[in-house]
C-alpha positions as CSV (number, residue, x, y, z in Angstrom):
1,M,-214.0,63.3,15.1
2,S,-216.0,65.7,12.8
3,V,-219.8,64.9,12.6
4,E,-221.3,65.3,9.4
5,R,-223.7,68.5,9.2
6,I,-227.2,68.2,8.0
7,K,-227.4,70.0,4.6
8,V,-230.7,71.9,3.9
9,L,-231.8,73.7,0.7
10,L,-234.5,76.3,1.3
11,V,-237.1,76.9,-1.3
12,D,-239.7,79.8,-1.0
13,D,-240.6,82.8,-3.3
14,Q,-241.0,85.2,-0.3
15,I,-237.4,86.6,-0.2
16,L,-237.5,88.2,3.1
17,F,-239.1,85.2,4.8
18,V,-236.6,82.7,3.3
19,Q,-233.6,85.0,4.0
20,N,-234.7,85.4,7.7
21,L,-235.1,81.7,7.8
22,K,-231.5,81.0,6.7
23,Y,-230.2,83.6,9.1
24,V,-232.0,82.1,12.0
25,I,-231.0,78.5,11.4
26,E,-227.7,79.4,10.8
27,G,-227.5,81.5,14.0
28,T,-228.8,79.0,16.0
29,A,-227.9,75.4,15.0
30,D,-224.2,74.5,14.5
31,D,-225.0,71.0,13.0
32,I,-227.2,72.2,10.0
33,E,-225.7,73.9,7.0
34,I,-227.9,76.0,4.5
35,V,-226.4,75.0,1.1
36,G,-228.6,77.3,-1.0
37,I,-232.1,79.1,-1.5
38,A,-234.3,78.8,-4.5
39,H,-237.1,80.7,-5.3
40,N,-239.2,78.5,-7.5
41,G,-239.6,74.8,-8.4
42,L,-237.3,74.9,-11.2
43,E,-234.7,76.6,-9.3
44,A,-235.1,73.9,-6.4
45,V,-234.7,71.0,-8.9
46,R,-231.3,72.7,-10.4
47,M,-229.9,73.3,-6.9
48,A,-231.0,69.9,-5.7
49,R,-228.9,68.4,-8.5
50,E,-226.0,70.8,-7.7
51,H,-225.7,70.6,-3.9
52,E,-227.2,67.4,-3.1
53,P,-228.9,68.4,0.1
54,H,-230.2,65.7,2.7
55,I,-233.2,67.9,3.3
56,I,-235.4,70.3,1.5
57,L,-237.6,72.8,3.0
58,M,-240.1,73.4,0.4
59,D,-242.8,76.3,0.0
60,V,-245.9,74.9,-1.7
61,R,-247.0,77.9,-3.9
62,M,-244.6,79.3,-6.1
63,P,-244.1,80.6,-9.6
64,K,-242.7,78.7,-12.8
65,M,-243.0,75.4,-10.8
66,D,-244.8,75.0,-7.5
67,G,-243.6,73.0,-4.6
68,V,-245.7,69.8,-5.1
69,K,-244.6,69.3,-8.8
70,A,-241.0,70.2,-8.0
71,T,-241.0,67.4,-4.9
72,R,-242.4,65.0,-7.7
73,M,-239.3,65.7,-10.0
74,I,-236.7,65.6,-7.2
75,H,-238.3,62.5,-5.8
76,F,-237.9,60.8,-9.1
77,N,-234.4,61.9,-9.7
78,F,-233.0,62.3,-6.3
79,P,-234.9,59.8,-4.1
80,R,-232.5,60.1,-1.1
81,I,-233.4,63.6,-0.8
82,K,-236.0,64.4,1.8
83,V,-238.8,66.9,1.1
84,I,-240.6,68.8,3.8
85,M,-243.3,71.0,2.7
86,L,-243.5,74.3,4.7
87,T,-246.9,76.2,4.3
88,T,-249.1,78.6,5.9
89,F,-252.3,76.8,5.1
90,Q,-253.7,73.3,4.9
91,D,-255.1,72.1,1.6
92,D,-256.4,68.6,1.3
93,D,-255.3,68.3,-2.6
94,Y,-251.7,69.8,-1.9
95,V,-251.4,67.3,0.9
96,Y,-252.6,64.4,-0.7
97,F,-250.4,64.9,-3.8
98,A,-247.4,65.9,-2.1
99,L,-247.5,62.7,-0.1
100,K,-248.2,60.7,-3.2
101,F,-245.1,62.5,-4.8
102,G,-242.7,61.7,-2.0
103,A,-242.6,64.5,0.8
104,V,-241.7,63.2,4.0
105,G,-243.7,65.9,6.2
106,F,-245.7,69.1,6.5
107,L,-244.6,71.8,8.9
108,S,-246.3,75.2,9.2
109,K,-244.4,78.6,8.7
110,N,-245.4,79.7,12.1
111,I,-243.4,76.8,13.8
112,L,-241.2,77.8,16.6
113,T,-237.6,77.6,15.8
114,Q,-236.6,75.0,18.4
115,D,-239.4,72.9,16.9
116,L,-238.3,73.4,13.1
117,L,-234.9,72.6,14.0
118,A,-235.9,69.3,16.1
119,S,-238.0,68.4,13.2
120,V,-235.3,68.8,10.5
121,R,-233.0,66.6,12.7
122,A,-235.9,64.1,13.2
123,V,-236.2,63.7,9.3
124,Y,-232.3,63.6,8.7
125,R,-232.7,60.4,11.1
126,G,-235.6,58.9,9.2
127,A,-238.7,60.3,10.6
128,R,-241.9,61.2,8.9
129,L,-243.6,64.5,10.2
130,F,-247.5,64.9,9.8
131,S,-250.0,66.4,12.0
132,K,-252.4,63.8,13.6
133,D,-255.2,64.9,11.5
134,V,-253.2,64.6,8.3
135,A,-251.9,61.3,9.3
136,D,-255.1,60.0,10.0
137,K,-256.6,61.3,6.8
138,F,-253.6,60.5,4.3
139,V,-250.6,58.6,5.5
140,G,-250.7,55.1,4.2
141,K,-253.6,56.0,1.9
142,E,-251.4,57.3,-1.2
143,G,-252.8,54.6,-3.4
144,T,-251.1,52.4,-5.9
145,A,-249.1,53.5,-8.8
146,S,-251.0,54.4,-12.0
147,E,-250.1,52.9,-15.4
148,L,-248.5,56.2,-16.1
149,D,-246.0,56.2,-12.9
150,K,-245.3,52.7,-14.1
151,I,-244.0,53.9,-17.3
152,I,-242.0,56.7,-15.7
153,A,-240.4,54.6,-13.4
154,T,-238.9,52.3,-16.5
155,L,-237.3,55.7,-17.8
156,S,-233.5,56.4,-17.1
157,A,-232.6,59.2,-14.7
158,R,-231.9,61.6,-17.6
159,E,-235.1,60.7,-19.3
160,K,-237.2,61.6,-16.2
161,E,-235.2,65.1,-16.0
162,V,-236.3,65.5,-19.5
163,L,-239.9,64.6,-18.9
164,E,-240.3,67.2,-16.0
165,L,-238.7,70.0,-18.0
166,I,-241.1,69.2,-20.8
167,M,-243.9,69.1,-18.3
168,A,-242.6,72.7,-17.1
169,K,-243.2,73.8,-20.8
170,L,-239.5,74.1,-21.9
171,N,-238.5,73.6,-25.2
172,N,-235.6,71.6,-26.3
173,K,-233.3,74.4,-26.4
174,Q,-234.3,75.3,-23.0
175,I,-234.0,72.0,-21.6
176,G,-230.4,71.6,-23.2
177,V,-229.4,74.8,-21.2
178,E,-231.2,73.6,-18.3
179,L,-229.3,70.1,-18.2
180,N,-226.0,71.3,-19.9
181,I,-226.5,68.8,-22.6
182,A,-226.5,69.1,-26.4
183,Q,-229.8,69.7,-28.5
184,Q,-229.2,66.5,-30.4
185,S,-229.1,64.5,-27.1
186,V,-232.3,66.5,-25.8
187,R,-234.1,65.1,-29.0
188,N,-232.9,61.7,-28.7
189,Y,-234.3,61.5,-24.9
190,V,-237.5,63.1,-26.1
191,H,-238.1,60.4,-28.9
192,S,-237.4,57.9,-26.3
193,I,-239.9,59.3,-24.0
194,Y,-242.5,59.4,-26.7
195,S,-241.6,55.6,-27.4
196,A,-242.1,54.8,-23.8
197,F,-245.6,56.4,-23.7
198,R,-246.4,55.3,-27.2
199,I,-247.3,58.8,-28.2
200,N,-246.3,60.9,-31.2
201,D,-245.9,64.5,-30.2
202,R,-245.3,67.0,-27.2
203,M,-248.7,68.1,-26.9
204,E,-250.1,64.9,-26.6
205,L,-247.6,63.8,-24.2
206,I,-248.4,66.9,-21.9
207,Q,-251.9,66.6,-22.2
208,K,-252.0,63.1,-21.1
209,L,-249.7,63.8,-18.2
210,E,-251.4,67.0,-17.0
211,K,-254.7,65.2,-16.7
212,E,-253.1,62.5,-14.5
213,W,-251.1,65.1,-12.4
214,S,-253.9,67.7,-12.2
215,Y,-254.6,68.6,-8.6
216,L,-255.2,72.5,-8.8
217,S,-257.9,74.5,-10.4
218,E,-255.4,77.4,-11.3
């Protein structure tokens, strides 16, 4: 009887690193399949939708959309996908918000291959992966949902996708292309989102949520 392979999406803007990571995993683990490579957060969301991986190994700092914001979007729309943040540094703000937005673990890019593979398998089985200092400081302390998060929870899956693309500063035409839907449908979703937040325009929505989601001094 065949055993299901663990489908993994790799996300990192360092092309040589991520290609080498794909090569190492595929050459070492018969039970893990690399379903794709994304180089920024927007690509990660699109490929999550296309490939439905079990696990995403997600870089933190990337262009267009960083890994923490991409994790939030993926967790809202594809909650069964498990995201492990893969990083070269430890930053309190990133750790806190990645946890708040649904990440199930943090791993160093310097991790040994066998430990990385063991971690992927453990997360696939339901584990959460944090170093002791991260766990002591953050796990279980993510806090209760904000009022804005409660509003977002009432949106449909498609409305959540549109909202996240609005926050990524895409216009209606670009959103239509990204989601492969008509511009009129995009406008309908946008107006529905405005209604849920009781606001009247795009800039007000962006400012309101950026204040809530701000975690970087970029």
